[in-house]
C-alpha positions in Angstrom: -24.3 0.4 -5.2 -21.4 2.2 -3.9 -18.9 0.6 -0.7 -15.9 1.2 1.0 -12.4 0.0 0.4 -11.0 0.2 3.8 -9.0 -2.9 4.5 -7.4 -5.8 2.3 -8.5 -8.0 4.8 -12.2 -7.9 4.7 -11.9 -8.5 1.0 -12.9 -11.8 -0.9 -10.1 -13.5 -3.4 -12.6 -12.9 -5.9 -12.6 -9.2 -4.9 -9.0 -8.8 -5.1 -8.9 -10.4 -8.3 -12.1 -8.0 -9.8 -9.7 -5.3 -8.6 -6.5 -6.3 -10.3 -8.2 -7.2 -13.1 -9.9 -3.8 -13.7 -6.5 -2.2 -12.9 -4.9 -4.3 -15.8 -7.7 -2.8 -18.0 -7.3 0.5 -16.9 -3.4 0.2 -17.7 -4.1 -1.2 -20.9 -6.4 1.7 -22.0 -4.3 4.3 -20.6 -1.1 2.8 -22.7 -2.9 2.7 -25.7 -4.8 6.2 -25.4 -8.0 4.3 -25.3 -10.9 7.1 -24.2 -11.8 6.6 -21.0 -15.7 6.1 -19.7 -17.2 9.0 -18.8 -17.5 8.6 -14.6 -19.8 11.4 -14.3 -19.2 14.6 -11.9 -18.3 13.2 -8.8 -16.0 15.3 -6.4 -13.7 13.0 -4.3 -12.1 14.9 -1.1 -8.6 13.8 -0.7 -8.0 13.8 3.3 -4.3 13.6 3.9 -3.7 14.1 7.4 -0.1 12.6 7.2 2.7 13.4 5.0 2.2 12.2 1.7 3.6 12.6 -1.9 3.4 9.5 -3.9 0.1 8.3 -2.4 -1.9 11.9 -2.9 -0.4 12.5 -6.2 -1.0 8.9 -7.8 -4.9 9.2 -6.1 -5.2 12.9 -8.2 -3.7 10.9 -11.3 -6.5 8.2 -11.2 -8.9 10.5 -10.5 -8.0 13.0 -13.1 -8.3 9.8 -16.0 -11.6 9.1 -14.7 -12.6 12.5 -15.3 -13.7 13.2 -11.2 -12.9 16.3 -9.5 -10.7 16.4 -6.4 -10.9 19.0 -3.4 -7.8 18.1 -1.3 -7.3 19.0 2.5 -4.1 18.5 4.7 -4.0 18.6 8.4 -2.4 21.8 8.8 -5.3 23.5 6.6 -8.7 21.8 8.3 -10.3 22.9 11.3 -8.6 19.5 13.2 -5.6 22.2 13.9 -8.4 24.5 15.7 -9.1 21.4 17.8 -12.1 20.2 16.0 -12.8 16.2 16.1 -12.5 14.0 13.3 -16.0 12.9 13.5 -17.0 16.8 13.1 -15.0 17.3 10.4 -16.5 14.1 8.4 -19.9 15.1 9.1 -18.9 18.5 8.0 -17.4 17.4 4.6 -20.6 14.9 3.8 -22.5 18.2 4.4 -21.1 20.0 1.9 -21.9 16.9 -0.8 -18.4 15.4 -1.5 -19.4 12.1 -3.3 -16.7 10.3 -2.0 -13.2 10.4 0.6 -9.7 9.2 0.3 -8.5 9.7 3.9 -4.8 8.9 5.3 -4.8 9.5 9.3 -2.0 8.4 11.5 -4.7 6.4 13.7 -5.5 2.8 13.1 -9.3 2.4 12.6 -9.8 5.9 11.2 -11.2 4.7 7.9 -13.7 2.5 9.8 -14.7 6.0 11.4 -14.9 7.5 8.3 -17.1 5.1 6.9 -19.6 5.6 9.9 -19.9 8.8 9.7 -19.4 10.0 6.1 -21.2 6.8 5.2 -19.4 6.1 1.9 -17.9 5.4 -0.5 -14.5 5.9 1.3 -10.9 4.7 0.2 -8.0 3.9 2.7 -5.1 5.5 1.8 -3.4 4.1 4.9 -4.8 4.5 8.6 -2.2 4.2 11.3 -0.5 0.7 11.7 -3.7 -1.1 10.4 -3.7 -1.2 6.4 -2.7 0.5 3.5 -5.1 -1.4 0.8 -4.3 0.4 -2.3 0.1 0.3 -1.8 -1.0 -3.7 -1.9 -3.2 -3.8 -4.5 -0.1 -1.8 -6.5 2.6 -4.6 -5.2 0.2 -7.3 -6.1 -0.4 -5.9 -9.6 3.3 -5.2 -10.4 4.2 -8.6 -8.9 1.5 -10.7 -11.3 2.7 -8.6 -14.1 6.2 -10.2 -14.1 5.3 -13.9 -12.3 2.0 -14.3 -14.2 0.9 -16.0 -10.6 0.9 -15.9 -7.0 0.4 -19.2 -5.7 3.2 -21.3 -4.1 5.7 -17.8 -4.6 8.2 -17.5 -1.9 7.4 -13.3 -0.7 9.9 -11.9 2.0 8.9 -9.2 3.9 12.0 -7.2 5.3 12.2 -4.3 7.5 10.1 -3.0 9.9 7.2 -5.4 10.3 5.9 -3.9 13.7 4.7 -0.5 12.5 4.0 -1.3 8.9 0.6 -0.9 7.3 2.3 -1.8 4.1 3.3 -5.1 5.5 0.1 -5.9 6.9 -2.1 -5.1 3.6 0.4 -7.2 1.5 0.4 -10.2 4.1 -3.4 -10.4 3.9 -3.6 -10.2 0.1 -0.8 -12.3 -0.9 -1.6 -15.3 1.7 -5.2 -15.1 0.5 -3.8 -15.6 -3.5 -1.8 -18.7 -2.2 1.6 -16.9 -1.5 4.1 -18.4 1.0 4.7 -15.4 3.2 8.0 -15.0 5.5 8.5 -12.1 7.8 12.1 -10.7 8.6 13.3 -8.6 11.0 14.8 -7.8 14.5 12.5 -8.9 17.4 12.2 -5.7 19.0 10.3 -4.6 14.9 8.0 -7.8 15.4 4.6 -7.5 16.4 4.2 -9.2 19.9 1.4 -11.4 18.6 3.4 -12.2 15.4 2.1 -15.8 15.5 -0.9 -14.4 14.2 1.0 -13.1 11.2 -0.2 -15.4 7.9 3.6 -16.6 7.7 7.2 -17.6 8.8 9.1 -15.1 11.3 12.7 -14.9 11.0 15.2 -12.6 12.4 18.2 -14.0 10.2 18.2 -12.0 7.0 19.7 -14.6 4.6 17.2 -17.3 6.1 14.2 -15.1 5.8 15.3 -14.3 2.1 17.0 -17.7 0.8 14.8 -19.1 -2.5 12.6 -15.8 -2.4 10.8 -15.0 -5.5 10.0 -11.6 -3.9 11.8 -9.4 -1.4 9.3 -6.4 -0.2 11.6 -4.1 1.6 10.1 -1.8 4.0 11.3 2.0 5.3 12.9 1.9 8.2 11.3 4.5 10.6 14.2 6.2 11.9 11.7 8.5 14.2 11.4 4.7 16.0 15.1 5.0 17.1 13.8 7.5 19.6 11.8 5.1 21.0 15.0 2.7 22.0 13.3 -0.2 19.7 17.0 -0.4 17.5 20.3 0.3 18.7 21.3 2.2 16.0 20.6 2.7 12.0 24.1 0.8 11.2 23.3 -2.2 13.2 20.0 -2.5 11.3 22.0 -2.0 7.7 25.0 -4.4 8.9 22.1 -6.9 9.6 19.0 -6.6 7.1 20.0 -4.5 4.2 19.1 -6.5 1.0 22.2 -5.5 -1.4 24.1 -7.5 -4.3 25.7 -9.9 -1.7 22.6 -10.6 0.1 20.5 -10.9 -3.1 22.7 -14.0 -4.3 21.1 -16.3 -2.1 17.4 -15.3 -3.3 16.2 -16.8 -6.9 18.1 -15.1 -9.7 14.8 -13.6 -11.2 13.7 -12.5 -7.5 12.1 -9.3 -7.7 13.1 -6.4 -5.5 10.2 -4.3 -3.8 9.8 -1.2 -1.7 6.9 0.9 -1.4 8.8 4.2 -0.8 10.2 6.6 0.1 13.2 4.3 0.5 16.3 4.9 2.4 18.9 4.4 0.0 22.1 2.8 1.3 20.2 1.7 4.9 17.5 -1.0 3.8 18.4 -1.2 0.0 21.8 -0.8 -1.7 22.4 1.1 -5.2 22.4 -2.1 -7.0 19.4 -3.6 -5.0 17.6 -0.5 -5.8 18.2 0.2 -9.4 19.4 -3.0 -10.6 18.1 -5.7 -13.2 15.7 -6.8 -10.2 14.3 -3.8 -8.8 10.5 -3.1 -10.0 10.6 0.0 -7.6 9.5 2.4 -10.3 6.8 0.2 -11.8 5.1 -0.4 -8.2 4.9 3.7 -8.5 3.0 3.4 -11.9 1.1 0.6 -10.8 -0.3 2.5 -7.9 -2.0 4.8 -10.5 -4.4 1.9 -11.9 -5.4 0.4 -8.9 -6.4 3.7 -7.6 -8.6 4.0 -10.3 -9.8 0.9 -10.2 -10.4 1.4 -6.3 -12.3 4.6 -7.2 -14.3 3.0 -9.7 -14.9 -0.5 -7.5 -16.3 1.9 -4.7 -18.5 4.1 -6.8 -19.5 1.4 -9.2 -19.9 -1.8 -7.4 -18.3 -4.1 -10.1 -15.4 -5.2 -11.6 -16.1 -4.0 -15.1 -14.5 -0.8 -16.5 -16.7 -0.6 -19.3 
């Protein structure tokens, strides 16, 4: 029975564990050149209504490994640019017999809309400021590989919490798995209902990352500068950059993460981005395996890859 992956918040802890286990199995199989089980002659529509390189390519790689065919769409080449509604686009694609959709859209809730009108399976590749579930799964797989567990880990998420779907999906996932969450950033980049976030809020960087096992930096969305939410990029860098000096208050083996694309020299300095604590490239690699798991999971409806 097929199903949808539109959010982490709605997943059970056991389902997250199944997805991570499945991703690890796929990674092991790929790294050992183990032949993949045939997943049938299915066609997956990749609908990216926002610019994306790493996520789109990662899903394409995942689909290729599993033997699926993909059909790619971008906003500029779709009928949406001619005035068609998202609902009608989804109904059209359903009529064209695509077997599943992977969709990124600027509107929060668009993945649920897709699930309603396309039917499924749907994989949310990022919807507005809502969620980005496969990014969180890739981050979780990376943490699990390095730390071996989640329970009790201090995880600091630093930067633009307000607009970040990555922050939300990671917050829900890591809190469900037993990690201790700390959100760090300027007041203007925190949700007004921040008290509903599953963790503590800090406006001082050092207080937020002190003793951290994991520091997850977020991209500063420079376009927000025009909203007047920040006085300057320079001020953000001075107050919230994770670098050689600020890392000294975290644990020696603290993981430094970033979902990309990173603004080098703003969210992170070169030492934090490229140094021994950085697992940024591993996050990218693991993104492929969790997307394999996600595609398998929505089609097959169980946690077994073989």
